[in-house]
C-alpha positions in Angstrom: 118.8 99.8 82.4 117.6 102.8 81.2 117.3 105.7 84.0 114.6 107.9 84.5 113.4 110.5 86.9 109.9 110.7 88.6 108.7 114.3 88.2 105.9 116.2 89.7 104.7 114.8 93.3 105.9 118.1 95.1 103.4 119.4 97.3 102.3 122.9 97.8 103.4 126.1 96.1 100.7 126.1 94.0 101.7 129.1 91.9 104.8 127.5 90.5 103.7 124.1 90.3 103.4 123.9 86.4 106.9 126.2 86.3 108.5 123.4 88.5 107.2 120.2 86.9 108.3 121.6 83.2 111.6 122.5 84.7 112.2 119.4 86.0 111.3 117.4 82.8 113.4 119.7 80.7 116.4 119.3 82.9 115.6 115.2 82.7 115.6 115.8 79.1 118.7 117.7 78.7 120.8 115.5 81.1 120.0 112.8 78.7 117.9 110.5 80.9 115.6 108.0 79.2 112.5 108.8 80.6 110.1 111.0 83.3 107.4 109.1 85.0 104.5 111.3 86.4 102.7 109.7 89.5 99.0 110.3 89.8 98.6 111.1 93.3 94.9 111.3 94.6 94.8 114.9 95.5 97.4 116.2 93.2 98.0 117.6 89.6 96.4 115.2 86.8 99.1 113.1 85.5 97.9 113.4 81.8 97.6 117.0 81.7 101.1 117.2 83.1 102.3 114.7 80.2 100.6 116.8 77.9 102.6 119.9 79.2 105.9 117.9 79.4 105.1 116.9 75.7 104.9 120.5 74.5 108.2 121.5 76.4 110.3 118.4 75.2 111.4 116.8 72.0 113.0 113.3 73.0 112.4 112.0 76.5 109.7 109.3 76.8 106.8 110.5 79.2 105.2 108.0 81.2 102.3 108.0 83.8 102.9 106.2 87.0 99.9 105.6 87.3 96.5 106.4 86.2 93.6 104.5 88.2 91.3 102.8 85.7 88.2 102.8 88.0 86.8 106.5 87.7 87.1 106.7 84.1 85.2 105.2 81.3 88.1 103.2 79.0 86.6 105.4 76.1 87.0 108.5 78.1 90.5 107.6 79.1 91.4 106.4 75.7 90.1 109.8 74.1 92.3 111.6 76.4 95.3 109.4 76.1 95.3 109.5 72.6 95.2 113.6 72.5 98.0 113.4 74.7 100.0 110.9 72.6 99.2 113.4 69.5 100.7 116.2 71.6 103.9 113.8 72.4 104.4 112.7 69.1 104.6 109.1 70.1 106.5 109.4 73.3 103.7 108.9 75.7 103.5 105.4 77.7 100.3 105.1 79.6 100.8 103.6 83.0 97.5 102.1 84.3 96.5 100.6 87.8 93.6 99.5 89.8 94.6 101.8 92.8 93.7 100.8 96.3 90.6 100.4 98.2 91.2 103.3 100.3 91.3 105.5 97.3 88.5 103.8 95.0 86.3 103.0 97.9 86.8 105.3 100.9 87.6 108.3 98.7 85.4 107.9 95.7 82.7 105.7 96.7 83.1 103.2 93.8 83.4 99.6 94.1 86.9 98.0 94.5 86.0 94.5 93.6 87.6 92.1 91.4 90.3 94.4 90.2 92.2 92.0 87.9 88.9 91.3 85.8 88.3 95.1 85.6 91.6 95.5 84.2 91.2 92.9 81.9 87.9 94.0 80.6 89.6 97.8 80.3 92.1 96.4 78.2 89.8 94.9 75.8 88.6 98.5 75.2 92.0 100.0 75.0 93.6 97.4 72.8 91.1 98.3 70.0 91.3 102.1 70.8 95.1 102.1 70.7 95.4 100.2 67.6 94.5 103.1 65.2 91.5 105.4 63.9 88.3 103.4 63.5 85.8 101.7 65.4 85.7 100.4 68.8 83.6 97.3 69.3 83.8 95.5 72.7 81.1 93.6 74.4 82.4 91.9 77.8 81.3 91.2 81.1 81.7 95.2 82.3 81.5 96.9 78.9 79.2 97.5 76.0 81.2 99.9 73.8 80.5 100.8 69.9 82.6 103.9 69.6 84.6 105.6 66.7 87.7 107.3 67.6 89.4 109.3 64.9 92.0 111.2 66.9 95.6 110.2 65.8 97.3 107.6 63.6 100.1 107.3 65.9 99.8 103.8 67.1 100.0 101.7 69.3 100.4 103.3 72.5 102.4 101.4 75.2 100.5 100.4 78.1 102.0 99.2 81.2 100.4 97.9 84.5 101.2 98.7 88.2 101.0 94.9 88.7 102.0 93.8 92.3 100.2 90.2 92.8 100.5 87.1 90.6 97.4 87.4 88.6 98.0 91.2 87.7 101.7 90.7 86.8 100.3 87.4 84.3 98.1 90.0 82.8 100.5 92.6 82.6 102.9 90.1 80.8 100.2 88.6 78.6 98.6 92.0 77.5 100.8 94.8 78.1 104.6 96.0 77.5 105.3 95.6 81.3 104.9 96.8 84.9 105.7 99.7 86.9 106.7 99.2 90.6 106.9 101.1 93.8 107.8 99.7 97.2 109.5 96.8 95.5 112.9 95.8 96.5 115.5 93.8 94.5 114.4 90.2 96.2 110.8 91.1 95.6 111.8 91.8 91.8 114.1 88.8 91.3 112.2 86.1 93.2 108.5 87.4 92.3 107.8 90.1 89.9 110.6 89.3 87.1 109.7 85.5 87.0 105.9 85.9 87.0 105.7 88.6 84.0 108.7 87.3 82.0 106.7 84.0 81.8 103.6 85.2 81.2 105.0 87.4 78.4 106.9 84.2 76.9 103.6 82.1 77.0 101.7 84.9 74.9 104.5 85.2 72.6 105.1 88.7 73.4 108.7 90.5 73.7 110.2 90.6 77.0 108.3 92.8 79.2 109.8 96.2 80.9 110.0 96.3 84.5 110.2 99.9 85.9 111.3 100.3 89.4 110.6 103.2 91.6 113.7 103.7 93.6 114.3 107.0 95.9 117.8 108.3 95.8 120.0 110.7 97.8 123.5 111.6 97.1 125.0 112.2 100.9 127.8 111.6 103.2 127.8 108.3 104.8 126.8 109.6 108.3 123.7 111.2 106.8 122.1 107.9 105.4 120.0 107.4 108.3 118.6 111.0 108.1 117.9 110.5 104.7 116.2 107.2 105.3 114.1 109.0 107.9 113.2 111.9 105.5 112.2 109.1 103.1 109.9 107.4 105.3 108.5 110.6 106.4 107.6 112.2 103.0 106.9 108.9 101.0 105.3 106.4 103.4 101.7 107.0 102.7 101.2 104.0 100.1 102.4 101.5 102.6 99.1 101.4 104.4 97.6 99.4 101.1 97.1 95.9 101.6 98.6 95.8 97.9 101.9 97.1 98.9 102.0 95.3 102.2 102.0 92.0 100.6 104.9 93.2 98.3 106.9 94.2 100.7 106.5 90.7 102.6 108.0 89.2 99.3 111.0 91.2 99.7 113.4 92.5 102.7 112.4 96.1 102.7 109.8 96.7 105.6 109.6 100.3 104.7 110.0 102.7 101.8 113.4 104.0 103.6 114.8 100.6 103.2 114.7 100.7 99.3 116.5 104.2 99.3 119.6 104.1 97.4 121.8 106.4 99.4 125.2 107.6 100.4 128.3 108.2 98.4 128.4 107.5 94.8 129.8 104.2 95.2 127.2 103.2 97.2 124.4 104.4 95.0 126.0 102.9 92.2 126.1 99.7 93.7 122.7 99.7 95.2 121.3 100.7 91.5 123.1 97.8 90.0 121.4 95.4 92.1 118.0 96.4 90.9 119.4 95.9 87.5 120.7 92.4 88.1 117.5 91.6 89.9 115.8 92.2 86.4 114.7 95.5 86.4 115.0 97.3 83.3 114.2 100.7 84.0 114.5 102.8 87.0 112.2 105.8 88.1 114.5 107.7 90.5 112.4 109.9 93.4 115.3 112.4 94.4 115.0 112.7 98.2 116.8 116.0 99.3 118.1 116.3 102.8 118.9 119.3 104.8 117.6 122.0 107.4 117.0 124.7 105.3 115.6 125.2 101.8 118.8 126.2 100.4 120.1 123.1 101.7 117.6 120.8 100.4 117.8 122.3 97.0 121.5 121.8 96.8 121.1 118.3 97.8 118.7 117.8 95.2 120.9 119.3 92.8 123.7 117.1 93.6 121.6 114.0 93.7 120.3 114.7 90.1 123.8 115.6 88.7 124.9 112.2 89.7 122.0 110.3 88.6 122.6 112.0 85.1 126.0 111.0 85.1 125.1 107.3 85.5 122.8 107.5 82.2 123.7 104.4 80.2 126.5 103.2 82.9 124.4 100.7 84.7 
C-alpha cells in the first residue's frame, strides 16, 4: 500500500498559507512518501493552483487533487487548466474529480445538483478526448456540445480518479477511470462495498485493477490520549458528515464519525490499523495528520512526531 499525505487544508494564517503548503509537500517528497493529496475545500485555496505550486517545488512525488467538483467548471475549462498543471508537474498530476454535495453545489453556488452520475459520465466523455493528447475534442452528448482544439502538452494521458461513494459512481469509476478517492470510508465499507464494486466494474471493462485511495486521519500519541485525539478529529474534520452521500457511506461501515476512522495511539496501534485498510483493499493512503496539545508548540511537536512515524512506514505496509 502506497502512503501519501494530505496537504493544504489548514485554516487561517493567510500570509503563510503558500509557504506552509510548499513546506509540507517538500517534506513529504524528502521523506519518501509516494504522494500528496490536495483537498478542494469550498472556501479555501484552489486545489489545482496548489498542485501547480507543488509541481514547481518538487521533482518526484505524485500530486493529486482530492477532489475538484465538476459542476462549477465547463469540462474544456477544467481540461485546459489540468493540462497546463500537468505540463508544470511533468506528468505527476492525478486529477481527482467529484460531484460534490447538494449543500455546496445547490445551496452555496446556486447550481443544479441533479443526476450527478450522469453529469460525471458526460463530463468524462469530454475529458477522455482532451487528455488523450493534443488535437480536437469533438463530443456531443446529452449535456455538452464541444468542438474545441487543445494544444497544451503532449504529456498524456492524465490519470483521472473519482470520489465515488455509491454503487453507480463506483461502477463508473471502475469502467472509465483509474480508481476512487475516499473520505469517511472505514475498513468494512471498503472491503464489503467499495472494493468489490469498483474492481468488478474495472474487470468487466477490461481495465487494469483500480486504485482505492483512503483518506485516514492519524495521530501518534500515548494510549491515554487516544480519546483526546478522537475528539479533536471530530471537532476539526466533521463538516462533511452532514452530507447524505457520506451518511450512506458511514452506514455501510462500522464508523459513525470521522473520529472512528482515526488511526491513533502508539506505533504498533497505528500500524495495525493502517494494515487493516490494506487488508480491506486500499491501495493508497492519504494521511491527514491530526495534532494534539494545549499550546501551538505542543501541536507542532505532535504533528512532527506523527509525520516522522508515517515516513518510517513508507514501503512497509
